[in-house]
N, C-alpha and C positions, 0 to 999 in steps of 0.2 A: 306957531307951528315951525318946527325945525326940520331941516333936511340933512340926510347923510351925504357927506362929501366923499366921492370915490376918487382916490388919488391914483393916477396911472403911472406914477413914478415911485420907485422903491425908496423909502426913507433911508437916509444914511445912518441916523441914530434912532433906534426904536424907542418908543416912549417908555418911561420908567414905570408908569402905572399899568394896570392890567387892561385898561380900555384902549386897545389898539384899533386903529381904523381898518375897515375892510379893504383888502388889497385885491384887485383884479389883475390876474396874470394872463397875458396874451401869449398863447402857444402857437407857433407857426405850424402850418401843415407839413407833414413829412414829405421828403423828396420822393417823387415817383420811382418805383423799382424799374430798373432797366430791363427790358424784355430779353429773355433767353434766346440766343440765336438759334435759328432753325437747325443748323448743323450740330449744335450741342444737344438739342432735344432729340434729334434723329440718332445721334451716337448713343445717348442714354437708352433710348428705346431698343436699339439694336443690341446693346450690351445686355439689357434685361432679357431680351428674347434668346440671345445666345447662351447666357448663363442660367436660364431657367431649367429647373429639374426635368421638366418634360422634354426639353430639347436635348439635354444631356443624355437622358434615358434613350431617346430615339437614336442619337448618334451612336451610343454604345451598342444598341441592338443591331443597327445596320452594320456597324463594323464587325461585331461578333459573328453574325450569320454569314457575312461575306467571307470572312477569314475561315469560318468553319468549312465552307465549300473549297476554298483555295488550298488550305492546309490539309484538308481531307484528301485532296488529290495528291499532294506531296507524300502523305503517309501511305496511300495505296501504291503510288509509284515506287516508293522505297521498298515496300513489302514485295512487290513484284520483282524488283531488281535483286533483292536478297534471295528470292526463291529461284531466280534464273542464274545467278552468279555465285561465286564463293566469297563475296564481300562480308557476309555474316561471319564466316569462319576466320577471315583475316582480322576482323575487329576483335573477336574473342582471343586470337593469338596475341595481338598487341596488348590487350587488357591483361592477360595472364603474365606477359613479359613485364609490363609496368608494375604489376603487383609482386613480381619476383617469384611467381609460381611456375617454374620451368616444367614441372610434370604436366600441369594443365595445358601449358603451351604446346608441349609435344603431343598430347592427346588431341587437341584441336587441329594440329597440323596433319595428323593421321586422318582425321575425319575429312579435312579439306582434300587430301589426296584421293580418298575413296569417292568423294563427290565428283571430282574432276574425271576420274576413271569412268564412273557411271555416265556422266554427261558425254564423254567421248564415245562411249559405246552406243548411246542413243543417237548421236549424230551420224555415226557410221551406218546404223540401221536405216537412216533416212535415204541413203543412196540406193538401197534395194526396195524400199517401201513403195514407190510409184508402180514399178512392174508388178510387185506382189499384189498391190491393191487392184490394178487393172485385171490381172488374172482372177483374183477373187471375185471381182464384180461380174466378169463374164461367166464364170462358173456358177455364181449365185443366180444370175439372170436366167441362164439355161436351165438350171434345176427348177427354178420357180415356174418357168413356162411349161416345162415337162410335167410338173405336178398339176398345174392347172388343166393342161390338155388331158392328162390321165383322169382327172376328176370329171372333165366334160364327157369323156368316153363312157365312164360309169353312168353318168346321168342319161346319155343317149341310149345306152343299153336298157336302162330302166324305163324310159319314156317311149322309146321307139322312134324318136325324132333325131335325125342326123344333125340338125342345127344346134342341138344342145351340146355338141362337142366343144364349141367355142363360147358357150355361155359363161363359164367361170372366167375365161380370159377377157371377154368384153366387160364383165362386171368389174374386174380389177382395173381395166383401163378407165372405165367411168369413174371409179373411186379416186384414181390418181388425178383425173381431170378436175374433179370436185375440190380436191386439196389444193390444186393450182389456183383455182378461182378464189378459194378462201384466202390464200396467201396474197393474191393480187388485191383483194379488197382490204386486207389488214395492213399490207405493206406500207401504204402511204401514211396512215395515222401513226403506225409504229415508228416510222422515220421521224415524224414530228414530235411524238411524245418521248421517244427513246432518250434524247439528250437531257430532257428534264428529269427523267427517272434516274439517269446516271448522275446528274448533278445532285439529286436528292440523296442518293446513296453516298456520294462523297461528303455531303453536308452532315449526314448521320455519323460517318466515321469521325469527322472533325469535332462534332458536338460531344461524342463519347470521350474523346481524348482531351477535351477543353483546349482545342488548338486555336487559341486567341490570346491577345495580351491580357494581363491580369486586370487592367482597368476596365476592359470591355466585358469581362465575365459577369454573370449574375451576382447579386449581392450575397447570396448564401454561399456561393463558391468562392467569391472574392474574399470574404471575411474568414473563410476557413471553417465555418460552422458546419459540421457534418461532412467535411471533406474527407474522402477515403485516403488512407495512406497507401500510396503506390510507389513502385521502385524509383520512378523518376523524381518524385517529391522527396524521398529519403536521400537520394544521391545529391540533389540540388541543395538540401539542407546541410549535408556534410561538406559539400564544396564551398558553401558560403559561411562555414564555421569560423573562418579566420585562422586556420592552420595552413601555412604556406605549402608544406610538403604534401599535405593531403589534397589541396587544390591543384597542385601541379600534376600529381599522379592521376587524378580523375581526368584532367585535361588531356593527358597523354594516352589514356585508355581509349581504344577505338570504339568501345561500346558505351562511352560516357560514364563509366563507373558501375554499370549494372552487374558486372561479374563480382563485385565486392559483396553483394547481398545474397543471403540465403533466402529461402522461401518465406514470404510474409504469412504468418499464421494467426488465425483468430485466437485470442487469449482473453477469455472473460469479457470484460467491458472495454477491450481494446485489441491491439494487434502486437505481435512480437516478431522481431527480425534480428538475425545475427549478421554483423558486418565484419568482414575480414579486412583489416586495415592494410594498406600497402606498406612496403618496406620504407622505413624512415619515419613512420608515424606511430607513436606510443599510445596505449590505451588511456593513460592518465591525461593526455592532451584533449581527448574527447570528453572524458569525465569532467574535467574542469570547466567545460563550456556547456553545461547542462541547460542553463537558461537560454543561451543563444540558440542552441539546437532546438529547444522547445518552441521558441518564437519562429524559427525557420520552418517548423512543421505546423505552424498556426495553432499552437497549443500553449497553455500556461505551464509554468515551470513544474508545478506539482503533478502535471499529467504526463510527464516523461520520466522514466526510470532507466538508468544506465547501470548495468552490471557486467561483471567479467566472468564469462563461462570458462570451462576447462580448456577449450581450444586456445592455442597461442595466437597472439596478435588479433584477438577478436573481442568485440563489445556486443552485448545483447541489449537491444533497445525495446522497451515496452512503452507503447504510446496509447494512452487512453482515448476513448471517444470523447468528444468535447462535452464537458459538464457531467460525465458519467460518475466521476469520483465524488461529486457533491450530492449524489443520490444515496439515501440510507440503505443499508442492507436489511434483510429480513430479521425477524425475531429469533432468539436463541432456541435451539431444540429443547433446552432445559425448561423453557416456558411452555412451548407448544406440546411437548410430549410428557404427559404426567406419569407415564409408566417407565421412564428412563431411570436406569440405575448406573452406578459407577463401579469400576474395577481398577483399584490403584495399581495392580501389578501389570495387567495386560491392556487396560483400556486407555483411551485418549479423551481429553476434555474438549468438547466442541466450543472452540474459542471465537470463531468468526469465519471470514473468507479471505483468500489471498486475492491478488490483483487479477488473476485469471478467472475469478468467480468460483473457484473450487473451495470446498469446505476446508478450513484450516483447523486441525486438531492437534493438541499438544499432549505428549506423554509426560506424566509427572513422577514416574517411577524412579526413586532414588536420585532425584535431581534437585539440587539447591536452586533457588529462584531469586532473581533480582529484576524488579521493574522500576524504571525511573522515567523522568520527564519533567517538564515545567508544570507549575501549579495549574489546576483546573483543566487538565487535558484528558481526564478519564482514567487515571492510574488506579485509583481505588476500585472503580467498577471493573476494570480489567483483571485486577488481582482477586477481587471478590468473586467474579464469575468462575475462576478456577477452584476456589475454595467451596463454592456452592456445588459444583459438580462432584468434587471429591467427598463432600459431606454425605452423598448418597451411597457411599461405601461405609457400611456400619462399623468396619474394623478400624477406621481412621480416627485418631484422636487429635484434638486441636488445643494448642496453647496460643492465645491471641492477645496482642497488645496494640491498641489503637491510640496512638499519641496525637491524634487530632481531636478525638473526643466529641464529635458532633453526631454520633449515632449511626455512622455508616456500617457498623458491624453489630448493631444491637440485635439483629435477628439471630445471631449465634448464641445468644443467652439461652441456656438450656441445652446447648449442643456442644460448646467448647468446654473443656475442663476448667480453663482459666480465661477470663475475659476482662482485661483492664482497659479502661477508656478514659483518656484525659491528657492534656498537654503539659501539666506542671512537672516540676522536678520530682515531686513525690510519686507521680505516675511513672516517670522514667526509672526511679529506684525500684518500684514494684515490677516493672517490665524487665529490668536487668536481673532481678532475683528470679523471675520466672525463667529467663533464658539460662541462668546458672543452674536452676533446678533441672532443666532439660539436659544440661551437661552432665549432672550427676546421674540422671537416668540413662544417658548414653554410656557412661562409664560402667554402670551396673550391667547393662546389656553386653558390653564388650567382654566383661569378666564371666559371662554365662558360658556353660559348656558349648563346645563347637556343635553346630547344627541346629541350635536353638533359633526358632523364628519369633519375631517380635512384630506387634501391630505397628503400622505407620504412626509416627508422632510428628505432626506439622507444627513447627514453632513459627508463628506469623507475626511480624511487626510491621505495621503500616506507619508511614511518616517516620522512618528510622533515623532521618537526619536530626530529629529532635533529641534522640538518645545520644548520638555522636557529639552533639553540640552542648550537652548538659554540663553545667559547671559544678554540680553537687559532688561532695566527697563523703566518704564513709565516716562513721563515728567510732569512738573507742580507739582501739589500737590500729584498726584498719582505716587508714586515711586515704586509701586509693580513690581516685576520681571515678565516677560512674561513666562519664563521657570521655571524649578524646579518641586519639588514634595511636596511642603509644602502648607499650607492653604493660603498663600499670592500669590501663583503662579496663574496668570490669565488664562493661558491655562489649567492647571491642574484642577482648580476649575470649569471652564466652562464645561470641559468634565465630571467631576463628577456630575454636576447639570443635564446634559442631561442623564447620566446613571441613576440617581435617579428617574427622573420624565418624561423623554422624551417618554418612550415607550407607556405610556397611551394615548398620543396625537399624536402618529405617527411621533415623532421627534427622529431619530435614529442616533447613532454615529458609523461610520465605521472607523477603523484605521488599517494601515499597518505599521509595524515597523520591524527593523532587529536587530539581535544579542542582545536579551533582557537582561537587567540588572535591578537592583532595581533603578538605577539612571535614565536610559532612558525609563523605563516602570514601573512606580510605581505600587505597589501592589493593591491599591484601584481601579486604572484604569483598570488593566488587569482582576481583578475579577468582574468588572462591566459588562463585555461582556457576552452575552448569548451564542454566537457561538464563540468558540475559536479554531483556526486551526494553525498548525505549520508545516513548512517545515523542512529541515535538520537543526539540531542544534549541538552545540559542546559538551555539557555536560548534564547530567541528571538534574542538578539544573536548567539549562535553560529550559529544558522540563517541569519541574514543574512550572516554572514561566509562560510558554506559555499556558499550558493546565490544570494546577491544580494538586494537590496531588492525588485526586481520580482517575483521568484518568491514571496517570503514575503508580499508584499502581495496576490498573487494566490491565496493559500491554502496554499502550501507550508509544512509545519509539521513538520520532522524532530524538533523539540524535544518534540513530543507523542507520538512513538513511545516504546514501553516498553523501556528498557534491559534486556537479558537475555532478554526475551520476544519482541521483534521483531528478533531477529538476522537479518541478511541482507536486511532490508527497507530499501529506499533510496528517497529522494525525489530525482528526477532533473530537472535543467533543462538541456536540450540540444536543438539542432536535428537531432541525429542519431537521435532516437527519435520515434516517432509519439505526439504529445500531442493530446488532444481539443481541438477548435476552441474558442478562447476561453480556454483554460487556459495557465498559464505553467510548469507542472511536471506530473509524473506519478509515482505511487508504484509501485515495482516490488519484487516479492518474488523475489529472485534464487535460482537453483539452487545447491545446495551440492555442490561437487566435492571429495571428500576427497583425501588425499595419494596413496593407491594409484591412484585413478582418474586423478589428474593425471600420475602417472608413466607410465601407459599412454598417455595422450594425447601426452605429449612424446616417447615412444618412436615413435609414429606420425609425429610431426613430424620427428624426427631421420632417419627412413627416407626422408623426402622430400628431404633435403639430402645433399651429398657428404661432409659431415663438417666440424664446426666445432670449432676448438681454443679453449677458453674460458680467458681470462686471469683469474687470481685476484690475490692480493696480490703486490706486486713482490718479487722475490728479491734480497736484499742479501747475497749470499754473499761471503765474504772471499777466495775464490780468484782473483778478477779485479778489476781497477780500471776501472770503467766510463768515467771521464773520460779516463784514459790510452788506453783502447781506442778511444774516440771520436776522440781526437787522431790515433792511428795510422790509423784508417779515413779520416780527412780527407786524409791525405797532404800533398801540396804545393799542393793547390787552395785558393784563398782562401775559397771557400764551396762547400758541397755540399748538394744537396737532402736533406731529412730522409728521404725514401723510399730514396735511395741509401745514406745512412748506415746505416739499419737493415739493408739488404741486406748491406753490407760487414761489419757487426758479426756478423750471423748466419753469414756465411762464415768469419769469424775465430774465433768461439767459438759453435758451434751450441747447446751445452748451456746456456750462460749467456744468450745473446741470441736463440735461435731463436724464442721466443714473445714477444719484445718488440714493442710497438706504439709509435705516436707518443706515447702518454701516458707510457710508461716513459722514452723518450728525452727528452721535455720535462722530466720531473721531475728526471732526472739532471742536465740542464743548468741548470735553475732553481736547484737546490741549490748549484751552483758559480758562480752569477751569469754564466752563459754561455747565456742563453736563446736559442732559435731565433727567427728573425724572418722577415718576408716580404720577398722580393725578386723583382721582375718577376712578382708574382702567385702565387708559390710559397713555401713555407716552406723555409728553408735554415739551415745551421749554419755559423757563421763560424770559420775556423781561428784568427784572431787572438784571438777571445774565448776559445776553448778553451785556447789557449796561455797567455793571460794568467791564466786561472783556475788552470791547472796551476802557473804561477809563484807566484801568490799563495798557493796551498795549500802549496807547498814551503817558501816563506818562513815561513808560519805554523807549519809543522811544525818547522822548524829553530829558530825562536825558542822554541817550547815545549820543545824538547830542551835548549837552553841553560839 
């Protein structure tokens, strides 16, 4: 029988084989923890008690309510002092002088003189008032006794009792004695309770004025949530703005800057106030510190708007209620009112609400339109809502190009004369030819007899930056590029021509584009729009591209909108919308109309029309030869009007040419170098050009076959 040997010493060389002996390790007990001194434990307990939230809340409450009563007394005392002396007028005089307003200072000085004269008159009257009061009291007492005695005589004559002569007089004496006893009973408690009532009144005044340090105020007031905008808060925010001249001027004003402020008016979901800046402070110094001003007012940057009204040296502040701008506005009247119609000439499109909460409506009459912004900010929905309203006017015609091609405009199929949807170069070519066709229609209208009226033609291109950036060039002899921003760009020049002359004959250009630059939105194009609107943008330079220098210098700041959070919020510069006097732009929160609601609106618009056949992409089917068919339609005539050519083609092959328009005919002839031209004021097709194009094509085909 073998026994295991337990070695209490660690082997220096462990055995080579796997059979290692069992080793017992003896671990000593840990050293005892030193006890925490009593003073340390007491200090920790005291610190925990002092820093506990309940203790802090108690201290804040005690401090707050104590200072409410103390500072309430100071406020009441100052009000009383202002009422009895001319200190209020003197403060206003100093404030007007500090602001450089000498007329106001003179007016307040005149008021002070009138106050002093009236006070002197009252004091002089006090010299005679004791004698007058004594005479009045004696006469009043005598008359009262006489009336009572006369009343007693009447009673005595009636009753036959002589003692009734003094009955009214004794009753009056008894009544006075009763009043004296009541006063004697109430006087003691009143003296005890009176100071507490007075203290409560002072506390109420201090509480209403928040007369306590900020750290001692309640959490909702301290954080600014729901805090009303008062003159003192606005002045303090301006004083702490970091503009030295403004801070010095406010300090020198006897009224602490209150004279700078106009009345604070409720404006929609916020308030509005005009601030007349003191001499030496420019409006752009305040505009450039919008974020700091908003934080001083306990607001986010997007909740404060600074504009420049017509008055000199004045800024207009609009301050939203906390969180109000994050709440959605109501649905569009286009959705809720199924009986609504449109009037292109006199009506206005219900677009949304301004910051004051009033309805914002836009007139579209003879105004080119440009809407821009970053991607996915609501540009298409804002542009589409205007087209939806205008579609309810049956006289309006639409030519539409959607260069995004995801179906945002599909509801206009059957409503628009042309609807091209897609992002490729081929779609850009078709959209360009559509715009060029609108230019030809514009020229035809211009040549009409004076006084001729024409139905509105809206040429709408969404995602227009795709057209400007398209690298495709023409075929045949015409090698001009479709995109670009130069004089040889077909899309650019077509848009410019409509901007120059289209308004007079109701041919209007509407464009929606995103993330504007000089390359994808040329200067001449953006400045040709009468109505310019912008959603959130990245930089101030982009804001200037979108709205122009005048609007941005006047306070327009779409670059300060929050991408993703302020979707559908537009800054608009246009004569077609009501803008407050003195401002160059207005901020509009547009209604959101989803695809289903848009379908319902276009169904109502289609019911107003006799039926519209919408042209999509051109059909290049191989069963027919467009050039040969055109030659056959011309017959023996040297030239034929394009309108007659289209009619003959439709009669020849209704399936292939029944939906052709001038755009299709022009493209077919341009590709063959047989473009239509103008003769005697009308567009015609030349038989010789078509024949020459056929001959050249046949020669080219024969050479290729050889």
